[in-house]
mmCIF file as Biopython writes it, N, C-alpha, C and O atoms, coordinates in Angstrom:
data_model
#
loop_
_atom_site.group_PDB
_atom_site.id
_atom_site.type_symbol
_atom_site.label_atom_id
_atom_site.label_alt_id
_atom_site.label_comp_id
_atom_site.label_asym_id
_atom_site.label_entity_id
_atom_site.label_seq_id
_atom_site.pdbx_PDB_ins_code
_atom_site.Cartn_x
_atom_site.Cartn_y
_atom_site.Cartn_z
_atom_site.occupancy
_atom_site.B_iso_or_equiv
_atom_site.auth_seq_id
_atom_site.auth_asym_id
_atom_site.pdbx_PDB_model_num
ATOM 1   N N  . UNK A ? 1  ? 26.911  11.462  20.218  1.0 0.0 1  A 1 
ATOM 2   C CA . UNK A ? 1  ? 26.483  10.108  20.503  1.0 0.0 1  A 1 
ATOM 3   C C  . UNK A ? 1  ? 26.727  9.226   19.278  1.0 0.0 1  A 1 
ATOM 4   O O  . UNK A ? 1  ? 27.220  8.105   19.403  1.0 0.0 1  A 1 
ATOM 5   N N  . UNK A ? 2  ? 26.380  9.738   18.095  1.0 0.0 2  A 1 
ATOM 6   C CA . UNK A ? 2  ? 26.563  8.952   16.872  1.0 0.0 2  A 1 
ATOM 7   C C  . UNK A ? 2  ? 28.046  8.712   16.611  1.0 0.0 2  A 1 
ATOM 8   O O  . UNK A ? 2  ? 28.449  7.593   16.293  1.0 0.0 2  A 1 
ATOM 9   N N  . UNK A ? 3  ? 28.849  9.747   16.742  1.0 0.0 3  A 1 
ATOM 10  C CA . UNK A ? 3  ? 30.294  9.598   16.524  1.0 0.0 3  A 1 
ATOM 11  C C  . UNK A ? 3  ? 30.901  8.600   17.524  1.0 0.0 3  A 1 
ATOM 12  O O  . UNK A ? 3  ? 31.737  7.777   17.152  1.0 0.0 3  A 1 
ATOM 13  N N  . UNK A ? 4  ? 30.480  8.677   18.780  1.0 0.0 4  A 1 
ATOM 14  C CA . UNK A ? 4  ? 31.001  7.757   19.789  1.0 0.0 4  A 1 
ATOM 15  C C  . UNK A ? 4  ? 30.579  6.316   19.480  1.0 0.0 4  A 1 
ATOM 16  O O  . UNK A ? 4  ? 31.352  5.383   19.700  1.0 0.0 4  A 1 
ATOM 17  N N  . UNK A ? 5  ? 29.371  6.135   18.978  1.0 0.0 5  A 1 
ATOM 18  C CA . UNK A ? 5  ? 28.913  4.783   18.625  1.0 0.0 5  A 1 
ATOM 19  C C  . UNK A ? 5  ? 29.766  4.220   17.493  1.0 0.0 5  A 1 
ATOM 20  O O  . UNK A ? 5  ? 30.082  3.031   17.477  1.0 0.0 5  A 1 
ATOM 21  N N  . UNK A ? 6  ? 30.135  5.078   16.551  1.0 0.0 6  A 1 
ATOM 22  C CA . UNK A ? 6  ? 30.970  4.622   15.440  1.0 0.0 6  A 1 
ATOM 23  C C  . UNK A ? 6  ? 32.399  4.334   15.868  1.0 0.0 6  A 1 
ATOM 24  O O  . UNK A ? 6  ? 33.004  3.372   15.395  1.0 0.0 6  A 1 
ATOM 25  N N  . UNK A ? 7  ? 32.949  5.161   16.762  1.0 0.0 7  A 1 
ATOM 26  C CA . UNK A ? 7  ? 34.369  5.019   17.107  1.0 0.0 7  A 1 
ATOM 27  C C  . UNK A ? 7  ? 34.617  4.181   18.358  1.0 0.0 7  A 1 
ATOM 28  O O  . UNK A ? 7  ? 35.630  3.487   18.443  1.0 0.0 7  A 1 
ATOM 29  N N  . UNK A ? 8  ? 33.707  4.237   19.328  1.0 0.0 8  A 1 
ATOM 30  C CA . UNK A ? 8  ? 33.941  3.567   20.608  1.0 0.0 8  A 1 
ATOM 31  C C  . UNK A ? 8  ? 33.061  2.348   20.835  1.0 0.0 8  A 1 
ATOM 32  O O  . UNK A ? 8  ? 33.322  1.553   21.737  1.0 0.0 8  A 1 
ATOM 33  N N  . UNK A ? 9  ? 32.031  2.198   20.030  1.0 0.0 9  A 1 
ATOM 34  C CA . UNK A ? 9  ? 31.142  1.061   20.214  1.0 0.0 9  A 1 
ATOM 35  C C  . UNK A ? 9  ? 29.783  1.481   20.747  1.0 0.0 9  A 1 
ATOM 36  O O  . UNK A ? 9  ? 29.495  2.675   20.832  1.0 0.0 9  A 1 
ATOM 37  N N  . UNK A ? 10 ? 28.949  0.523   21.105  1.0 0.0 10 A 1 
ATOM 38  C CA . UNK A ? 10 ? 27.582  0.797   21.545  1.0 0.0 10 A 1 
ATOM 39  C C  . UNK A ? 10 ? 27.505  1.818   22.680  1.0 0.0 10 A 1 
ATOM 40  O O  . UNK A ? 10 ? 28.311  1.791   23.610  1.0 0.0 10 A 1 
ATOM 41  N N  . UNK A ? 11 ? 26.532  2.712   22.590  1.0 0.0 11 A 1 
ATOM 42  C CA . UNK A ? 11 ? 26.319  3.763   23.590  1.0 0.0 11 A 1 
ATOM 43  C C  . UNK A ? 11 ? 24.944  3.564   24.232  1.0 0.0 11 A 1 
ATOM 44  O O  . UNK A ? 11 ? 23.924  3.553   23.544  1.0 0.0 11 A 1 
ATOM 45  N N  . UNK A ? 12 ? 24.930  3.408   25.543  1.0 0.0 12 A 1 
ATOM 46  C CA . UNK A ? 12 ? 23.661  3.226   26.254  1.0 0.0 12 A 1 
ATOM 47  C C  . UNK A ? 12 ? 23.070  4.582   26.607  1.0 0.0 12 A 1 
ATOM 48  O O  . UNK A ? 12 ? 23.778  5.509   27.000  1.0 0.0 12 A 1 
ATOM 49  N N  . UNK A ? 13 ? 21.747  4.675   26.457  1.0 0.0 13 A 1 
ATOM 50  C CA . UNK A ? 13 ? 21.032  5.896   26.814  1.0 0.0 13 A 1 
ATOM 51  C C  . UNK A ? 13 ? 20.013  5.544   27.882  1.0 0.0 13 A 1 
ATOM 52  O O  . UNK A ? 13 ? 19.249  4.589   27.743  1.0 0.0 13 A 1 
ATOM 53  N N  . UNK A ? 14 ? 20.014  6.330   28.952  1.0 0.0 14 A 1 
ATOM 54  C CA . UNK A ? 14 ? 19.057  6.086   30.030  1.0 0.0 14 A 1 
ATOM 55  C C  . UNK A ? 14 ? 18.121  7.281   30.166  1.0 0.0 14 A 1 
ATOM 56  O O  . UNK A ? 14 ? 18.479  8.413   29.842  1.0 0.0 14 A 1 
ATOM 57  N N  . UNK A ? 15 ? 16.930  7.004   30.646  1.0 0.0 15 A 1 
ATOM 58  C CA . UNK A ? 15 ? 15.927  8.028   30.908  1.0 0.0 15 A 1 
ATOM 59  C C  . UNK A ? 15 ? 15.549  7.910   32.378  1.0 0.0 15 A 1 
ATOM 60  O O  . UNK A ? 15 ? 15.082  6.863   32.828  1.0 0.0 15 A 1 
ATOM 61  N N  . UNK A ? 16 ? 15.752  8.981   33.114  1.0 0.0 16 A 1 
ATOM 62  C CA . UNK A ? 16 ? 15.467  8.998   34.548  1.0 0.0 16 A 1 
ATOM 63  C C  . UNK A ? 16 ? 16.141  7.833   35.273  1.0 0.0 16 A 1 
ATOM 64  O O  . UNK A ? 16 ? 15.553  7.215   36.161  1.0 0.0 16 A 1 
ATOM 65  N N  . UNK A ? 17 ? 17.380  7.545   34.881  1.0 0.0 17 A 1 
ATOM 66  C CA . UNK A ? 17 ? 18.155  6.519   35.564  1.0 0.0 17 A 1 
ATOM 67  C C  . UNK A ? 17 ? 17.899  5.092   35.107  1.0 0.0 17 A 1 
ATOM 68  O O  . UNK A ? 17 ? 18.505  4.162   35.638  1.0 0.0 17 A 1 
ATOM 69  N N  . UNK A ? 18 ? 17.010  4.898   34.130  1.0 0.0 18 A 1 
ATOM 70  C CA . UNK A ? 18 ? 16.715  3.548   33.628  1.0 0.0 18 A 1 
ATOM 71  C C  . UNK A ? 18 ? 17.236  3.418   32.203  1.0 0.0 18 A 1 
ATOM 72  O O  . UNK A ? 18 ? 16.922  4.237   31.339  1.0 0.0 18 A 1 
ATOM 73  N N  . UNK A ? 19 ? 18.035  2.379   31.966  1.0 0.0 19 A 1 
ATOM 74  C CA . UNK A ? 19 ? 18.538  2.143   30.619  1.0 0.0 19 A 1 
ATOM 75  C C  . UNK A ? 19 ? 17.367  1.907   29.677  1.0 0.0 19 A 1 
ATOM 76  O O  . UNK A ? 19 ? 16.506  1.071   29.951  1.0 0.0 19 A 1 
ATOM 77  N N  . UNK A ? 20 ? 17.329  2.641   28.568  1.0 0.0 20 A 1 
ATOM 78  C CA . UNK A ? 20 ? 16.201  2.548   27.645  1.0 0.0 20 A 1 
ATOM 79  C C  . UNK A ? 20 ? 16.604  2.046   26.261  1.0 0.0 20 A 1 
ATOM 80  O O  . UNK A ? 20 ? 15.944  1.166   25.709  1.0 0.0 20 A 1 
ATOM 81  N N  . UNK A ? 21 ? 17.683  2.595   25.694  1.0 0.0 21 A 1 
ATOM 82  C CA . UNK A ? 21 ? 18.079  2.204   24.332  1.0 0.0 21 A 1 
ATOM 83  C C  . UNK A ? 21 ? 19.598  2.153   24.237  1.0 0.0 21 A 1 
ATOM 84  O O  . UNK A ? 21 ? 20.319  2.649   25.102  1.0 0.0 21 A 1 
ATOM 85  N N  . UNK A ? 22 ? 20.056  1.533   23.150  1.0 0.0 22 A 1 
ATOM 86  C CA . UNK A ? 22 ? 21.476  1.491   22.839  1.0 0.0 22 A 1 
ATOM 87  C C  . UNK A ? 22 ? 21.649  1.970   21.406  1.0 0.0 22 A 1 
ATOM 88  O O  . UNK A ? 22 ? 20.939  1.518   20.508  1.0 0.0 22 A 1 
ATOM 89  N N  . UNK A ? 23 ? 22.580  2.874   21.192  1.0 0.0 23 A 1 
ATOM 90  C CA . UNK A ? 23 ? 22.900  3.361   19.854  1.0 0.0 23 A 1 
ATOM 91  C C  . UNK A ? 23 ? 24.128  2.602   19.374  1.0 0.0 23 A 1 
ATOM 92  O O  . UNK A ? 23 ? 25.149  2.560   20.061  1.0 0.0 23 A 1 
ATOM 93  N N  . UNK A ? 24 ? 24.026  2.002   18.190  1.0 0.0 24 A 1 
ATOM 94  C CA . UNK A ? 24 ? 25.156  1.282   17.606  1.0 0.0 24 A 1 
ATOM 95  C C  . UNK A ? 24 ? 25.368  1.768   16.182  1.0 0.0 24 A 1 
ATOM 96  O O  . UNK A ? 24 ? 24.469  2.349   15.574  1.0 0.0 24 A 1 
ATOM 97  N N  . UNK A ? 25 ? 26.550  1.528   15.660  1.0 0.0 25 A 1 
ATOM 98  C CA . UNK A ? 25 ? 26.833  1.912   14.282  1.0 0.0 25 A 1 
ATOM 99  C C  . UNK A ? 25 ? 26.032  1.025   13.334  1.0 0.0 25 A 1 
ATOM 100 O O  . UNK A ? 25 ? 25.634  -0.084  13.690  1.0 0.0 25 A 1 
ATOM 101 N N  . UNK A ? 26 ? 25.805  1.523   12.137  1.0 0.0 26 A 1 
ATOM 102 C CA . UNK A ? 26 ? 25.055  0.748   11.150  1.0 0.0 26 A 1 
ATOM 103 C C  . UNK A ? 26 ? 25.826  -0.517  10.776  1.0 0.0 26 A 1 
ATOM 104 O O  . UNK A ? 26 ? 25.218  -1.547  10.483  1.0 0.0 26 A 1 
ATOM 105 N N  . UNK A ? 27 ? 27.142  -0.450  10.783  1.0 0.0 27 A 1 
ATOM 106 C CA . UNK A ? 27 ? 27.938  -1.641  10.480  1.0 0.0 27 A 1 
ATOM 107 C C  . UNK A ? 27 ? 27.688  -2.740  11.514  1.0 0.0 27 A 1 
ATOM 108 O O  . UNK A ? 27 ? 27.504  -3.907  11.168  1.0 0.0 27 A 1 
ATOM 109 N N  . UNK A ? 28 ? 27.685  -2.340  12.798  1.0 0.0 28 A 1 
ATOM 110 C CA . UNK A ? 28 ? 27.418  -3.307  13.868  1.0 0.0 28 A 1 
ATOM 111 C C  . UNK A ? 28 ? 25.998  -3.854  13.761  1.0 0.0 28 A 1 
ATOM 112 O O  . UNK A ? 28 ? 25.778  -5.052  13.938  1.0 0.0 28 A 1 
ATOM 113 N N  . UNK A ? 29 ? 25.043  -2.988  13.474  1.0 0.0 29 A 1 
ATOM 114 C CA . UNK A ? 29 ? 23.648  -3.409  13.323  1.0 0.0 29 A 1 
ATOM 115 C C  . UNK A ? 29 ? 23.518  -4.437  12.207  1.0 0.0 29 A 1 
ATOM 116 O O  . UNK A ? 29 ? 22.878  -5.473  12.384  1.0 0.0 29 A 1 
ATOM 117 N N  . UNK A ? 30 ? 24.116  -4.155  11.073  1.0 0.0 30 A 1 
ATOM 118 C CA . UNK A ? 30 ? 24.035  -5.089  9.939   1.0 0.0 30 A 1 
ATOM 119 C C  . UNK A ? 30 ? 24.725  -6.410  10.252  1.0 0.0 30 A 1 
ATOM 120 O O  . UNK A ? 30 ? 24.265  -7.474  9.839   1.0 0.0 30 A 1 
ATOM 121 N N  . UNK A ? 31 ? 25.844  -6.334  10.993  1.0 0.0 31 A 1 
ATOM 122 C CA . UNK A ? 31 ? 26.543  -7.560  11.361  1.0 0.0 31 A 1 
ATOM 123 C C  . UNK A ? 31 ? 25.673  -8.428  12.264  1.0 0.0 31 A 1 
ATOM 124 O O  . UNK A ? 31 ? 25.593  -9.643  12.089  1.0 0.0 31 A 1 
ATOM 125 N N  . UNK A ? 32 ? 25.021  -7.783  13.236  1.0 0.0 32 A 1 
ATOM 126 C CA . UNK A ? 32 ? 24.176  -8.524  14.175  1.0 0.0 32 A 1 
ATOM 127 C C  . UNK A ? 32 ? 22.918  -9.044  13.488  1.0 0.0 32 A 1 
ATOM 128 O O  . UNK A ? 32 ? 22.555  -10.212 13.633  1.0 0.0 32 A 1 
ATOM 129 N N  . UNK A ? 33 ? 22.262  -8.167  12.740  1.0 0.0 33 A 1 
ATOM 130 C CA . UNK A ? 33 ? 20.980  -8.505  12.135  1.0 0.0 33 A 1 
ATOM 131 C C  . UNK A ? 33 ? 21.140  -9.379  10.913  1.0 0.0 33 A 1 
ATOM 132 O O  . UNK A ? 33 ? 20.351  -10.300 10.697  1.0 0.0 33 A 1 
ATOM 133 N N  . UNK A ? 34 ? 22.153  -9.101  10.111  1.0 0.0 34 A 1 
ATOM 134 C CA . UNK A ? 34 ? 22.315  -9.801  8.843   1.0 0.0 34 A 1 
ATOM 135 C C  . UNK A ? 34 ? 21.418  -9.158  7.795   1.0 0.0 34 A 1 
ATOM 136 O O  . UNK A ? 34 ? 20.332  -8.668  8.107   1.0 0.0 34 A 1 
ATOM 137 N N  . UNK A ? 35 ? 21.865  -9.163  6.593   1.0 0.0 35 A 1 
ATOM 138 C CA . UNK A ? 35 ? 21.086  -8.587  5.508   1.0 0.0 35 A 1 
ATOM 139 C C  . UNK A ? 35 ? 20.274  -9.689  4.838   1.0 0.0 35 A 1 
ATOM 140 O O  . UNK A ? 35 ? 20.841  -10.640 4.300   1.0 0.0 35 A 1 
ATOM 141 N N  . UNK A ? 36 ? 18.949  -9.565  4.868   1.0 0.0 36 A 1 
ATOM 142 C CA . UNK A ? 36 ? 18.129  -10.592 4.225   1.0 0.0 36 A 1 
ATOM 143 C C  . UNK A ? 36 ? 18.274  -10.526 2.711   1.0 0.0 36 A 1 
ATOM 144 O O  . UNK A ? 36 ? 17.938  -9.516  2.092   1.0 0.0 36 A 1 
ATOM 145 N N  . UNK A ? 37 ? 18.769  -11.595 2.121   1.0 0.0 37 A 1 
ATOM 146 C CA . UNK A ? 37 ? 18.955  -11.616 0.674   1.0 0.0 37 A 1 
ATOM 147 C C  . UNK A ? 37 ? 18.098  -12.679 0.007   1.0 0.0 37 A 1 
ATOM 148 O O  . UNK A ? 37 ? 17.898  -12.652 -1.208  1.0 0.0 37 A 1 
ATOM 149 N N  . UNK A ? 38 ? 17.594  -13.612 0.797   1.0 0.0 38 A 1 
ATOM 150 C CA . UNK A ? 38 ? 16.848  -14.720 0.219   1.0 0.0 38 A 1 
ATOM 151 C C  . UNK A ? 38 ? 17.763  -15.850 -0.217  1.0 0.0 38 A 1 
ATOM 152 O O  . UNK A ? 38 ? 17.289  -16.883 -0.690  1.0 0.0 38 A 1 
ATOM 153 N N  . UNK A ? 39 ? 19.074  -15.665 -0.064  1.0 0.0 39 A 1 
ATOM 154 C CA . UNK A ? 39 ? 20.021  -16.678 -0.525  1.0 0.0 39 A 1 
ATOM 155 C C  . UNK A ? 39 ? 19.844  -18.004 0.202   1.0 0.0 39 A 1 
ATOM 156 O O  . UNK A ? 39 ? 20.028  -19.063 -0.399  1.0 0.0 39 A 1 
ATOM 157 N N  . UNK A ? 40 ? 19.496  -17.968 1.463   1.0 0.0 40 A 1 
ATOM 158 C CA . UNK A ? 40 ? 19.294  -19.209 2.219   1.0 0.0 40 A 1 
ATOM 159 C C  . UNK A ? 40 ? 18.168  -20.022 1.595   1.0 0.0 40 A 1 
ATOM 160 O O  . UNK A ? 40 ? 18.291  -21.236 1.438   1.0 0.0 40 A 1 
ATOM 161 N N  . UNK A ? 41 ? 17.069  -19.357 1.240   1.0 0.0 41 A 1 
ATOM 162 C CA . UNK A ? 41 ? 15.940  -20.049 0.613   1.0 0.0 41 A 1 
ATOM 163 C C  . UNK A ? 41 ? 16.332  -20.589 -0.756  1.0 0.0 41 A 1 
ATOM 164 O O  . UNK A ? 41 ? 15.978  -21.717 -1.098  1.0 0.0 41 A 1 
ATOM 165 N N  . UNK A ? 42 ? 17.052  -19.805 -1.538  1.0 0.0 42 A 1 
ATOM 166 C CA . UNK A ? 42 ? 17.494  -20.248 -2.862  1.0 0.0 42 A 1 
ATOM 167 C C  . UNK A ? 42 ? 18.381  -21.478 -2.733  1.0 0.0 42 A 1 
ATOM 168 O O  . UNK A ? 42 ? 18.192  -22.457 -3.454  1.0 0.0 42 A 1 
ATOM 169 N N  . UNK A ? 43 ? 19.352  -21.435 -1.814  1.0 0.0 43 A 1 
ATOM 170 C CA . UNK A ? 43 ? 20.241  -22.582 -1.603  1.0 0.0 43 A 1 
ATOM 171 C C  . UNK A ? 43 ? 19.467  -23.813 -1.175  1.0 0.0 43 A 1 
ATOM 172 O O  . UNK A ? 43 ? 19.728  -24.914 -1.660  1.0 0.0 43 A 1 
ATOM 173 N N  . UNK A ? 44 ? 18.516  -23.633 -0.267  1.0 0.0 44 A 1 
ATOM 174 C CA . UNK A ? 44 ? 17.706  -24.751 0.203   1.0 0.0 44 A 1 
ATOM 175 C C  . UNK A ? 44 ? 16.938  -25.396 -0.948  1.0 0.0 44 A 1 
ATOM 176 O O  . UNK A ? 44 ? 16.910  -26.620 -1.078  1.0 0.0 44 A 1 
ATOM 177 N N  . UNK A ? 45 ? 16.325  -24.575 -1.769  1.0 0.0 45 A 1 
ATOM 178 C CA . UNK A ? 45 ? 15.531  -25.117 -2.884  1.0 0.0 45 A 1 
ATOM 179 C C  . UNK A ? 45 ? 16.417  -25.779 -3.935  1.0 0.0 45 A 1 
ATOM 180 O O  . UNK A ? 45 ? 16.041  -26.811 -4.490  1.0 0.0 45 A 1 
ATOM 181 N N  . UNK A ? 46 ? 17.588  -25.206 -4.219  1.0 0.0 46 A 1 
ATOM 182 C CA . UNK A ? 46 ? 18.486  -25.783 -5.220  1.0 0.0 46 A 1 
ATOM 183 C C  . UNK A ? 46 ? 19.087  -27.094 -4.756  1.0 0.0 46 A 1 
ATOM 184 O O  . UNK A ? 46 ? 19.378  -27.963 -5.579  1.0 0.0 46 A 1 
ATOM 185 N N  . UNK A ? 47 ? 19.279  -27.256 -3.459  1.0 0.0 47 A 1 
ATOM 186 C CA . UNK A ? 47 ? 19.892  -28.469 -2.929  1.0 0.0 47 A 1 
ATOM 187 C C  . UNK A ? 47 ? 18.875  -29.496 -2.438  1.0 0.0 47 A 1 
ATOM 188 O O  . UNK A ? 47 ? 19.249  -30.517 -1.861  1.0 0.0 47 A 1 
ATOM 189 N N  . UNK A ? 48 ? 17.616  -29.230 -2.662  1.0 0.0 48 A 1 
ATOM 190 C CA . UNK A ? 48 ? 16.567  -30.131 -2.189  1.0 0.0 48 A 1 
ATOM 191 C C  . UNK A ? 48 ? 16.594  -31.447 -2.969  1.0 0.0 48 A 1 
ATOM 192 O O  . UNK A ? 48 ? 16.774  -31.440 -4.187  1.0 0.0 48 A 1 
ATOM 193 N N  . UNK A ? 49 ? 16.416  -32.575 -2.277  1.0 0.0 49 A 1 
ATOM 194 C CA . UNK A ? 49 ? 16.331  -33.854 -2.988  1.0 0.0 49 A 1 
ATOM 195 C C  . UNK A ? 49 ? 15.037  -33.976 -3.793  1.0 0.0 49 A 1 
ATOM 196 O O  . UNK A ? 49 ? 14.881  -34.907 -4.583  1.0 0.0 49 A 1 
ATOM 197 N N  . UNK A ? 50 ? 14.119  -33.048 -3.596  1.0 0.0 50 A 1 
ATOM 198 C CA . UNK A ? 50 ? 12.842  -33.075 -4.320  1.0 0.0 50 A 1 
ATOM 199 C C  . UNK A ? 50 ? 12.832  -32.102 -5.491  1.0 0.0 50 A 1 
ATOM 200 O O  . UNK A ? 50 ? 11.768  -31.785 -6.023  1.0 0.0 50 A 1 
ATOM 201 N N  . UNK A ? 51 ? 13.996  -31.630 -5.893  1.0 0.0 51 A 1 
ATOM 202 C CA . UNK A ? 51 ? 14.091  -30.618 -6.939  1.0 0.0 51 A 1 
ATOM 203 C C  . UNK A ? 51 ? 13.614  -31.055 -8.303  1.0 0.0 51 A 1 
ATOM 204 O O  . UNK A ? 51 ? 13.260  -30.204 -9.119  1.0 0.0 51 A 1 
ATOM 205 N N  . UNK A ? 52 ? 13.588  -32.353 -8.588  1.0 0.0 52 A 1 
ATOM 206 C CA . UNK A ? 52 ? 13.188  -32.810 -9.921  1.0 0.0 52 A 1 
ATOM 207 C C  . UNK A ? 52 ? 11.704  -33.162 -10.017 1.0 0.0 52 A 1 
ATOM 208 O O  . UNK A ? 52 ? 11.262  -33.664 -11.051 1.0 0.0 52 A 1 
ATOM 209 N N  . UNK A ? 53 ? 10.936  -32.912 -8.975  1.0 0.0 53 A 1 
ATOM 210 C CA . UNK A ? 53 ? 9.500   -33.191 -8.995  1.0 0.0 53 A 1 
ATOM 211 C C  . UNK A ? 53 ? 8.786   -32.117 -9.811  1.0 0.0 53 A 1 
ATOM 212 O O  . UNK A ? 53 ? 9.051   -30.925 -9.657  1.0 0.0 53 A 1 
ATOM 213 N N  . UNK A ? 54 ? 7.879   -32.555 -10.677 1.0 0.0 54 A 1 
ATOM 214 C CA . UNK A ? 54 ? 7.085   -31.621 -11.463 1.0 0.0 54 A 1 
ATOM 215 C C  . UNK A ? 54 ? 5.645   -31.653 -10.964 1.0 0.0 54 A 1 
ATOM 216 O O  . UNK A ? 54 ? 5.147   -32.687 -10.518 1.0 0.0 54 A 1 
ATOM 217 N N  . UNK A ? 55 ? 4.994   -30.509 -11.047 1.0 0.0 55 A 1 
ATOM 218 C CA . UNK A ? 55 ? 3.611   -30.382 -10.599 1.0 0.0 55 A 1 
ATOM 219 C C  . UNK A ? 55 ? 2.714   -30.098 -11.781 1.0 0.0 55 A 1 
ATOM 220 O O  . UNK A ? 55 ? 3.074   -29.340 -12.682 1.0 0.0 55 A 1 
ATOM 221 N N  . UNK A ? 56 ? 1.534   -30.715 -11.774 1.0 0.0 56 A 1 
ATOM 222 C CA . UNK A ? 56 ? 0.515   -30.378 -12.760 1.0 0.0 56 A 1 
ATOM 223 C C  . UNK A ? 56 ? -0.292  -29.224 -12.201 1.0 0.0 56 A 1 
ATOM 224 O O  . UNK A ? 56 ? -0.797  -29.287 -11.080 1.0 0.0 56 A 1 
ATOM 225 N N  . UNK A ? 57 ? -0.406  -28.179 -12.984 1.0 0.0 57 A 1 
ATOM 226 C CA . UNK A ? 57 ? -1.156  -27.017 -12.527 1.0 0.0 57 A 1 
ATOM 227 C C  . UNK A ? 57 ? -2.570  -27.088 -13.092 1.0 0.0 57 A 1 
ATOM 228 O O  . UNK A ? 57 ? -2.773  -27.294 -14.288 1.0 0.0 57 A 1 
ATOM 229 N N  . UNK A ? 58 ? -3.517  -26.915 -12.221 1.0 0.0 58 A 1 
ATOM 230 C CA . UNK A ? 58 ? -4.923  -26.940 -12.611 1.0 0.0 58 A 1 
ATOM 231 C C  . UNK A ? 58 ? -5.514  -25.566 -12.319 1.0 0.0 58 A 1 
ATOM 232 O O  . UNK A ? 58 ? -5.457  -25.089 -11.185 1.0 0.0 58 A 1 
ATOM 233 N N  . UNK A ? 59 ? -6.075  -24.937 -13.333 1.0 0.0 59 A 1 
ATOM 234 C CA . UNK A ? 59 ? -6.687  -23.629 -13.155 1.0 0.0 59 A 1 
ATOM 235 C C  . UNK A ? 59 ? -8.076  -23.806 -12.552 1.0 0.0 59 A 1 
ATOM 236 O O  . UNK A ? 59 ? -8.899  -24.553 -13.081 1.0 0.0 59 A 1 
ATOM 237 N N  . UNK A ? 60 ? -8.326  -23.129 -11.464 1.0 0.0 60 A 1 
ATOM 238 C CA . UNK A ? 60 ? -9.632  -23.154 -10.823 1.0 0.0 60 A 1 
ATOM 239 C C  . UNK A ? 60 ? -10.133 -21.714 -10.738 1.0 0.0 60 A 1 
ATOM 240 O O  . UNK A ? 60 ? -9.605  -20.910 -9.970  1.0 0.0 60 A 1 
ATOM 241 N N  . UNK A ? 61 ? -11.156 -21.396 -11.534 1.0 0.0 61 A 1 
ATOM 242 C CA . UNK A ? 61 ? -11.647 -20.013 -11.493 1.0 0.0 61 A 1 
ATOM 243 C C  . UNK A ? 61 ? -12.267 -19.699 -10.136 1.0 0.0 61 A 1 
ATOM 244 O O  . UNK A ? 61 ? -12.976 -20.523 -9.557  1.0 0.0 61 A 1 
ATOM 245 N N  . UNK A ? 62 ? -11.991 -18.497 -9.638  1.0 0.0 62 A 1 
ATOM 246 C CA . UNK A ? 62 ? -12.537 -18.085 -8.362  1.0 0.0 62 A 1 
ATOM 247 C C  . UNK A ? 62 ? -13.900 -17.450 -8.559  1.0 0.0 62 A 1 
ATOM 248 O O  . UNK A ? 62 ? -14.144 -16.779 -9.562  1.0 0.0 62 A 1 
ATOM 249 N N  . UNK A ? 63 ? -14.785 -17.664 -7.600  1.0 0.0 63 A 1 
ATOM 250 C CA . UNK A ? 63 ? -16.096 -17.037 -7.655  1.0 0.0 63 A 1 
ATOM 251 C C  . UNK A ? 63 ? -15.933 -15.564 -7.323  1.0 0.0 63 A 1 
ATOM 252 O O  . UNK A ? 63 ? -15.153 -15.190 -6.448  1.0 0.0 63 A 1 
ATOM 253 N N  . UNK A ? 64 ? -16.673 -14.746 -8.028  1.0 0.0 64 A 1 
ATOM 254 C CA . UNK A ? 64 ? -16.625 -13.310 -7.780  1.0 0.0 64 A 1 
ATOM 255 C C  . UNK A ? 64 ? -18.036 -12.799 -7.596  1.0 0.0 64 A 1 
ATOM 256 O O  . UNK A ? 64 ? -19.005 -13.474 -7.943  1.0 0.0 64 A 1 
ATOM 257 N N  . UNK A ? 65 ? -18.142 -11.615 -7.055  1.0 0.0 65 A 1 
ATOM 258 C CA . UNK A ? 65 ? -19.466 -10.985 -6.921  1.0 0.0 65 A 1 
ATOM 259 C C  . UNK A ? 65 ? -19.317 -9.519  -7.255  1.0 0.0 65 A 1 
ATOM 260 O O  . UNK A ? 65 ? -18.237 -8.944  -7.126  1.0 0.0 65 A 1 
ATOM 261 N N  . UNK A ? 66 ? -20.410 -8.921  -7.684  1.0 0.0 66 A 1 
ATOM 262 C CA . UNK A ? 66 ? -20.387 -7.516  -8.025  1.0 0.0 66 A 1 
ATOM 263 C C  . UNK A ? 66 ? -20.393 -6.674  -6.748  1.0 0.0 66 A 1 
ATOM 264 O O  . UNK A ? 66 ? -21.029 -7.021  -5.752  1.0 0.0 66 A 1 
ATOM 265 N N  . UNK A ? 67 ? -19.676 -5.574  -6.811  1.0 0.0 67 A 1 
ATOM 266 C CA . UNK A ? 67 ? -19.591 -4.667  -5.675  1.0 0.0 67 A 1 
ATOM 267 C C  . UNK A ? 67 ? -19.974 -3.279  -6.165  1.0 0.0 67 A 1 
ATOM 268 O O  . UNK A ? 67 ? -19.426 -2.788  -7.152  1.0 0.0 67 A 1 
ATOM 269 N N  . UNK A ? 68 ? -20.931 -2.639  -5.461  1.0 0.0 68 A 1 
ATOM 270 C CA . UNK A ? 68 ? -21.295 -1.275  -5.813  1.0 0.0 68 A 1 
ATOM 271 C C  . UNK A ? 68 ? -20.280 -0.333  -5.212  1.0 0.0 68 A 1 
ATOM 272 O O  . UNK A ? 68 ? -19.942 -0.433  -4.032  1.0 0.0 68 A 1 
ATOM 273 N N  . UNK A ? 69 ? -19.794 0.585   -6.033  1.0 0.0 69 A 1 
ATOM 274 C CA . UNK A ? 69 ? -18.837 1.569   -5.559  1.0 0.0 69 A 1 
ATOM 275 C C  . UNK A ? 69 ? -19.474 2.937   -5.472  1.0 0.0 69 A 1 
ATOM 276 O O  . UNK A ? 69 ? -18.813 3.902   -5.088  1.0 0.0 69 A 1 
#
């Protein structure tokens, strides 16, 4: 099944006459899914017209409580 998926394309598998899954090569899977690299977000932020805005950071201490372990 794996060899056929690599050489012939997607292979359908049925259980009791009902199609259940399709086996595809990892190359096809990656092509369809795409590899998440974060590059889209990086490009968006670098090309943003708001890229030169600076923020003032204010430290706000969080309240904590003691916990018995």
